[in-house]
PLY file of the C-alpha trace (Angstrom):
ply
format ascii 1.0
element vertex 243
property float x
property float y
property float z
element edge 242
property int vertex1
property int vertex2
end_header
148.05 113.76 44.71
145.58 111.35 43.17
143.44 109.20 45.49
143.99 105.53 44.71
141.14 103.06 44.86
140.80 99.88 46.90
143.10 97.05 45.84
140.22 94.53 45.93
138.96 93.82 42.44
135.76 95.61 41.56
135.80 97.99 44.59
135.81 101.66 43.51
136.11 103.07 47.06
139.15 105.09 48.07
141.98 103.55 50.06
141.79 103.88 53.84
144.49 101.52 55.20
146.81 98.82 53.89
145.77 99.51 50.29
142.10 98.71 51.05
138.97 100.71 51.70
137.64 100.87 55.23
135.08 98.10 54.68
137.53 95.58 53.22
140.16 96.52 55.82
137.71 95.61 58.60
136.91 92.30 56.89
140.63 91.52 56.60
141.28 92.26 60.27
138.41 89.95 61.32
139.54 87.19 59.00
136.34 87.20 56.99
135.79 86.76 53.28
135.81 89.98 51.35
132.20 89.51 50.20
130.88 89.34 53.82
128.75 92.32 54.94
130.63 94.78 57.13
128.21 94.54 60.07
128.17 90.74 60.19
129.80 89.60 63.47
129.17 85.91 62.91
127.27 83.62 65.26
124.07 81.67 64.73
121.50 82.77 62.22
118.77 84.93 63.75
115.63 82.96 64.53
112.22 84.16 63.42
109.97 85.48 66.18
106.66 83.72 66.63
104.33 83.71 69.62
105.34 83.40 73.26
106.49 79.91 74.26
104.68 80.07 77.64
101.55 77.95 77.87
98.37 79.94 77.45
100.14 83.10 76.21
99.42 84.18 72.62
101.42 87.42 72.64
104.12 88.12 70.07
107.61 86.95 71.07
109.91 89.72 72.25
113.12 87.64 72.24
114.00 85.23 69.45
116.30 83.06 71.58
113.77 82.23 74.32
110.62 82.96 72.30
109.15 84.92 75.22
106.82 87.88 75.08
107.87 91.14 76.72
105.98 90.37 79.95
107.46 86.89 80.47
110.90 88.11 79.36
110.73 90.77 82.10
109.74 88.15 84.69
112.65 85.91 83.69
115.10 88.81 83.71
113.99 90.15 87.11
113.00 87.00 89.02
114.67 84.20 87.05
111.33 82.52 86.36
109.08 83.52 83.44
106.13 81.69 85.06
106.12 83.86 88.21
102.49 84.84 87.77
102.34 86.24 91.32
104.65 89.04 90.16
103.02 89.70 86.84
103.61 93.07 85.18
100.80 95.12 83.63
98.28 92.33 84.16
94.74 92.56 82.89
91.81 92.85 85.29
90.83 89.21 84.69
94.37 88.08 85.50
94.42 90.17 88.68
91.13 88.68 89.92
92.65 85.21 89.62
95.47 86.16 92.00
93.30 86.21 95.15
92.05 83.37 97.36
89.34 83.22 100.02
90.54 82.47 103.55
87.97 80.06 105.03
88.79 81.04 108.63
88.56 84.84 108.40
86.53 85.23 105.21
89.14 87.61 103.81
89.90 87.70 100.10
93.68 87.48 100.35
96.13 88.77 97.76
98.68 86.11 96.71
100.98 88.34 94.67
103.85 90.60 95.62
103.56 92.92 98.61
105.18 96.16 99.73
107.45 96.59 102.73
104.37 97.64 104.74
102.55 94.40 103.88
100.08 95.78 101.32
99.63 94.02 97.99
100.84 95.93 94.94
100.38 95.50 91.20
100.88 97.40 87.95
97.59 97.98 86.15
97.39 99.92 82.88
100.85 101.36 83.42
100.08 102.66 86.92
101.24 101.25 90.25
98.39 100.36 92.63
97.92 99.05 96.13
95.68 96.07 95.49
92.93 96.96 98.00
92.64 100.41 96.39
92.54 98.85 92.92
89.74 96.44 93.84
87.77 99.28 95.43
88.12 101.49 92.34
87.14 98.67 89.96
84.18 97.34 91.98
82.85 100.30 94.00
84.20 103.29 92.14
86.78 106.06 92.54
87.83 106.86 96.08
86.21 109.98 97.54
88.54 112.99 97.71
90.04 113.49 101.14
89.26 109.95 102.31
91.33 106.80 102.58
90.51 103.12 102.92
90.60 101.24 106.20
90.32 97.49 106.75
87.28 97.42 109.04
86.43 94.78 111.64
84.36 91.99 110.09
84.86 89.26 112.67
82.59 88.44 115.59
85.46 87.82 117.99
87.83 90.32 119.59
90.79 89.67 117.30
89.86 92.76 115.27
90.93 95.29 117.86
89.89 98.89 117.70
87.36 98.28 114.95
89.96 97.28 112.35
91.21 93.86 111.31
94.54 95.25 110.03
94.79 92.42 107.49
96.55 94.38 104.77
96.48 91.60 102.16
92.67 91.57 102.20
91.09 93.07 99.04
87.43 92.26 99.79
85.52 95.53 99.38
83.09 94.38 102.10
86.00 94.55 104.54
86.98 98.09 103.48
85.57 101.43 104.57
86.14 105.00 103.42
87.32 107.06 106.40
89.38 110.16 107.04
93.10 109.83 107.65
92.68 110.83 111.31
90.16 108.04 111.90
92.40 105.53 110.15
95.40 106.62 112.25
93.38 106.50 115.47
92.23 102.97 114.78
95.79 101.93 114.04
97.03 103.38 117.34
94.29 101.66 119.29
95.13 98.37 117.59
98.86 98.81 118.24
98.49 99.64 121.93
95.44 97.55 122.69
97.18 95.45 125.32
98.54 98.58 127.03
95.42 100.76 127.09
94.76 101.85 130.69
91.23 101.83 132.01
89.54 104.80 133.63
88.32 103.70 137.12
85.07 105.59 136.57
84.24 105.38 132.87
86.23 102.31 131.77
88.34 101.76 128.68
85.80 103.03 126.13
86.26 106.64 127.27
90.03 106.59 126.73
91.13 108.85 123.87
94.47 109.93 122.45
95.71 113.43 123.36
98.92 115.16 122.23
101.01 116.39 125.14
104.55 117.74 125.41
106.67 117.34 122.27
103.47 116.19 120.47
103.65 112.82 122.19
100.23 111.13 122.18
98.95 109.84 125.51
95.70 108.18 126.51
93.38 110.16 128.73
89.75 109.73 129.71
87.76 112.11 127.54
84.78 112.16 129.93
86.95 112.98 132.94
88.67 115.82 131.05
85.32 117.25 129.99
84.00 117.12 133.55
87.15 118.76 134.90
86.93 121.70 132.49
83.22 122.04 133.21
83.78 122.24 136.97
86.62 124.70 136.47
84.40 126.95 134.37
81.64 126.88 137.00
84.11 127.75 139.80
85.37 130.76 137.86
81.80 131.95 137.37
80.96 131.31 141.01
78.27 128.83 140.08
79.79 125.73 141.64
78.13 124.22 144.70
0 1
1 2
2 3
3 4
4 5
5 6
6 7
7 8
8 9
9 10
10 11
11 12
12 13
13 14
14 15
15 16
16 17
17 18
18 19
19 20
20 21
21 22
22 23
23 24
24 25
25 26
26 27
27 28
28 29
29 30
30 31
31 32
32 33
33 34
34 35
35 36
36 37
37 38
38 39
39 40
40 41
41 42
42 43
43 44
44 45
45 46
46 47
47 48
48 49
49 50
50 51
51 52
52 53
53 54
54 55
55 56
56 57
57 58
58 59
59 60
60 61
61 62
62 63
63 64
64 65
65 66
66 67
67 68
68 69
69 70
70 71
71 72
72 73
73 74
74 75
75 76
76 77
77 78
78 79
79 80
80 81
81 82
82 83
83 84
84 85
85 86
86 87
87 88
88 89
89 90
90 91
91 92
92 93
93 94
94 95
95 96
96 97
97 98
98 99
99 100
100 101
101 102
102 103
103 104
104 105
105 106
106 107
107 108
108 109
109 110
110 111
111 112
112 113
113 114
114 115
115 116
116 117
117 118
118 119
119 120
120 121
121 122
122 123
123 124
124 125
125 126
126 127
127 128
128 129
129 130
130 131
131 132
132 133
133 134
134 135
135 136
136 137
137 138
138 139
139 140
140 141
141 142
142 143
143 144
144 145
145 146
146 147
147 148
148 149
149 150
150 151
151 152
152 153
153 154
154 155
155 156
156 157
157 158
158 159
159 160
160 161
161 162
162 163
163 164
164 165
165 166
166 167
167 168
168 169
169 170
170 171
171 172
172 173
173 174
174 175
175 176
176 177
177 178
178 179
179 180
180 181
181 182
182 183
183 184
184 185
185 186
186 187
187 188
188 189
189 190
190 191
191 192
192 193
193 194
194 195
195 196
196 197
197 198
198 199
199 200
200 201
201 202
202 203
203 204
204 205
205 206
206 207
207 208
208 209
209 210
210 211
211 212
212 213
213 214
214 215
215 216
216 217
217 218
218 219
219 220
220 221
221 222
222 223
223 224
224 225
225 226
226 227
227 228
228 229
229 230
230 231
231 232
232 233
233 234
234 235
235 236
236 237
237 238
238 239
239 240
240 241
241 242
């Protein structure tokens, strides 16, 4: 059986349906002229892409409709506002430095951008997610020492910075940061959390109170000096050297 060609004049393609080739059959179903390209779905003519329409941005436009670069398009898609500079994505170092303000009361350099659930500032820098105080330390001081973490140290002259730490997690001032071990950082946090409930040793005062793990690994405050004296006296009694 011979294969007949398309019934449209000048089309040598074989018949697919209704006496027409597949391309002309699609055009007929969509009500389009037979000389229209198959992939043309109608609508407005595509606009040329220039530079980003946001003020001060000279990046190439990512979307033709809004004339927004990829960064501002992402901000509009995620937050509904392409000018949300506080939530900027893959910002440069100069842009990140402009997103902090100095608190005149505490002297802290406070982060004004987005924060994590724990209250730390976060930002994407060179494709990597950073906590902002760690980023400022790495850019100004240098890489963090292996095995150490950063703690917001006490920088105030009053007693609001309990336990030697100000706990102001938005602060990115490297002068208010200190490299410490994780155990020291955790101990300072516990002292700050329970500052108003720290009991005082009747002999050695509050300064001698330290955290000790007891049953079920529950930490409790005990006087370190009293415990040392108790074990010393016990050792002397066993040796028969006590008075």
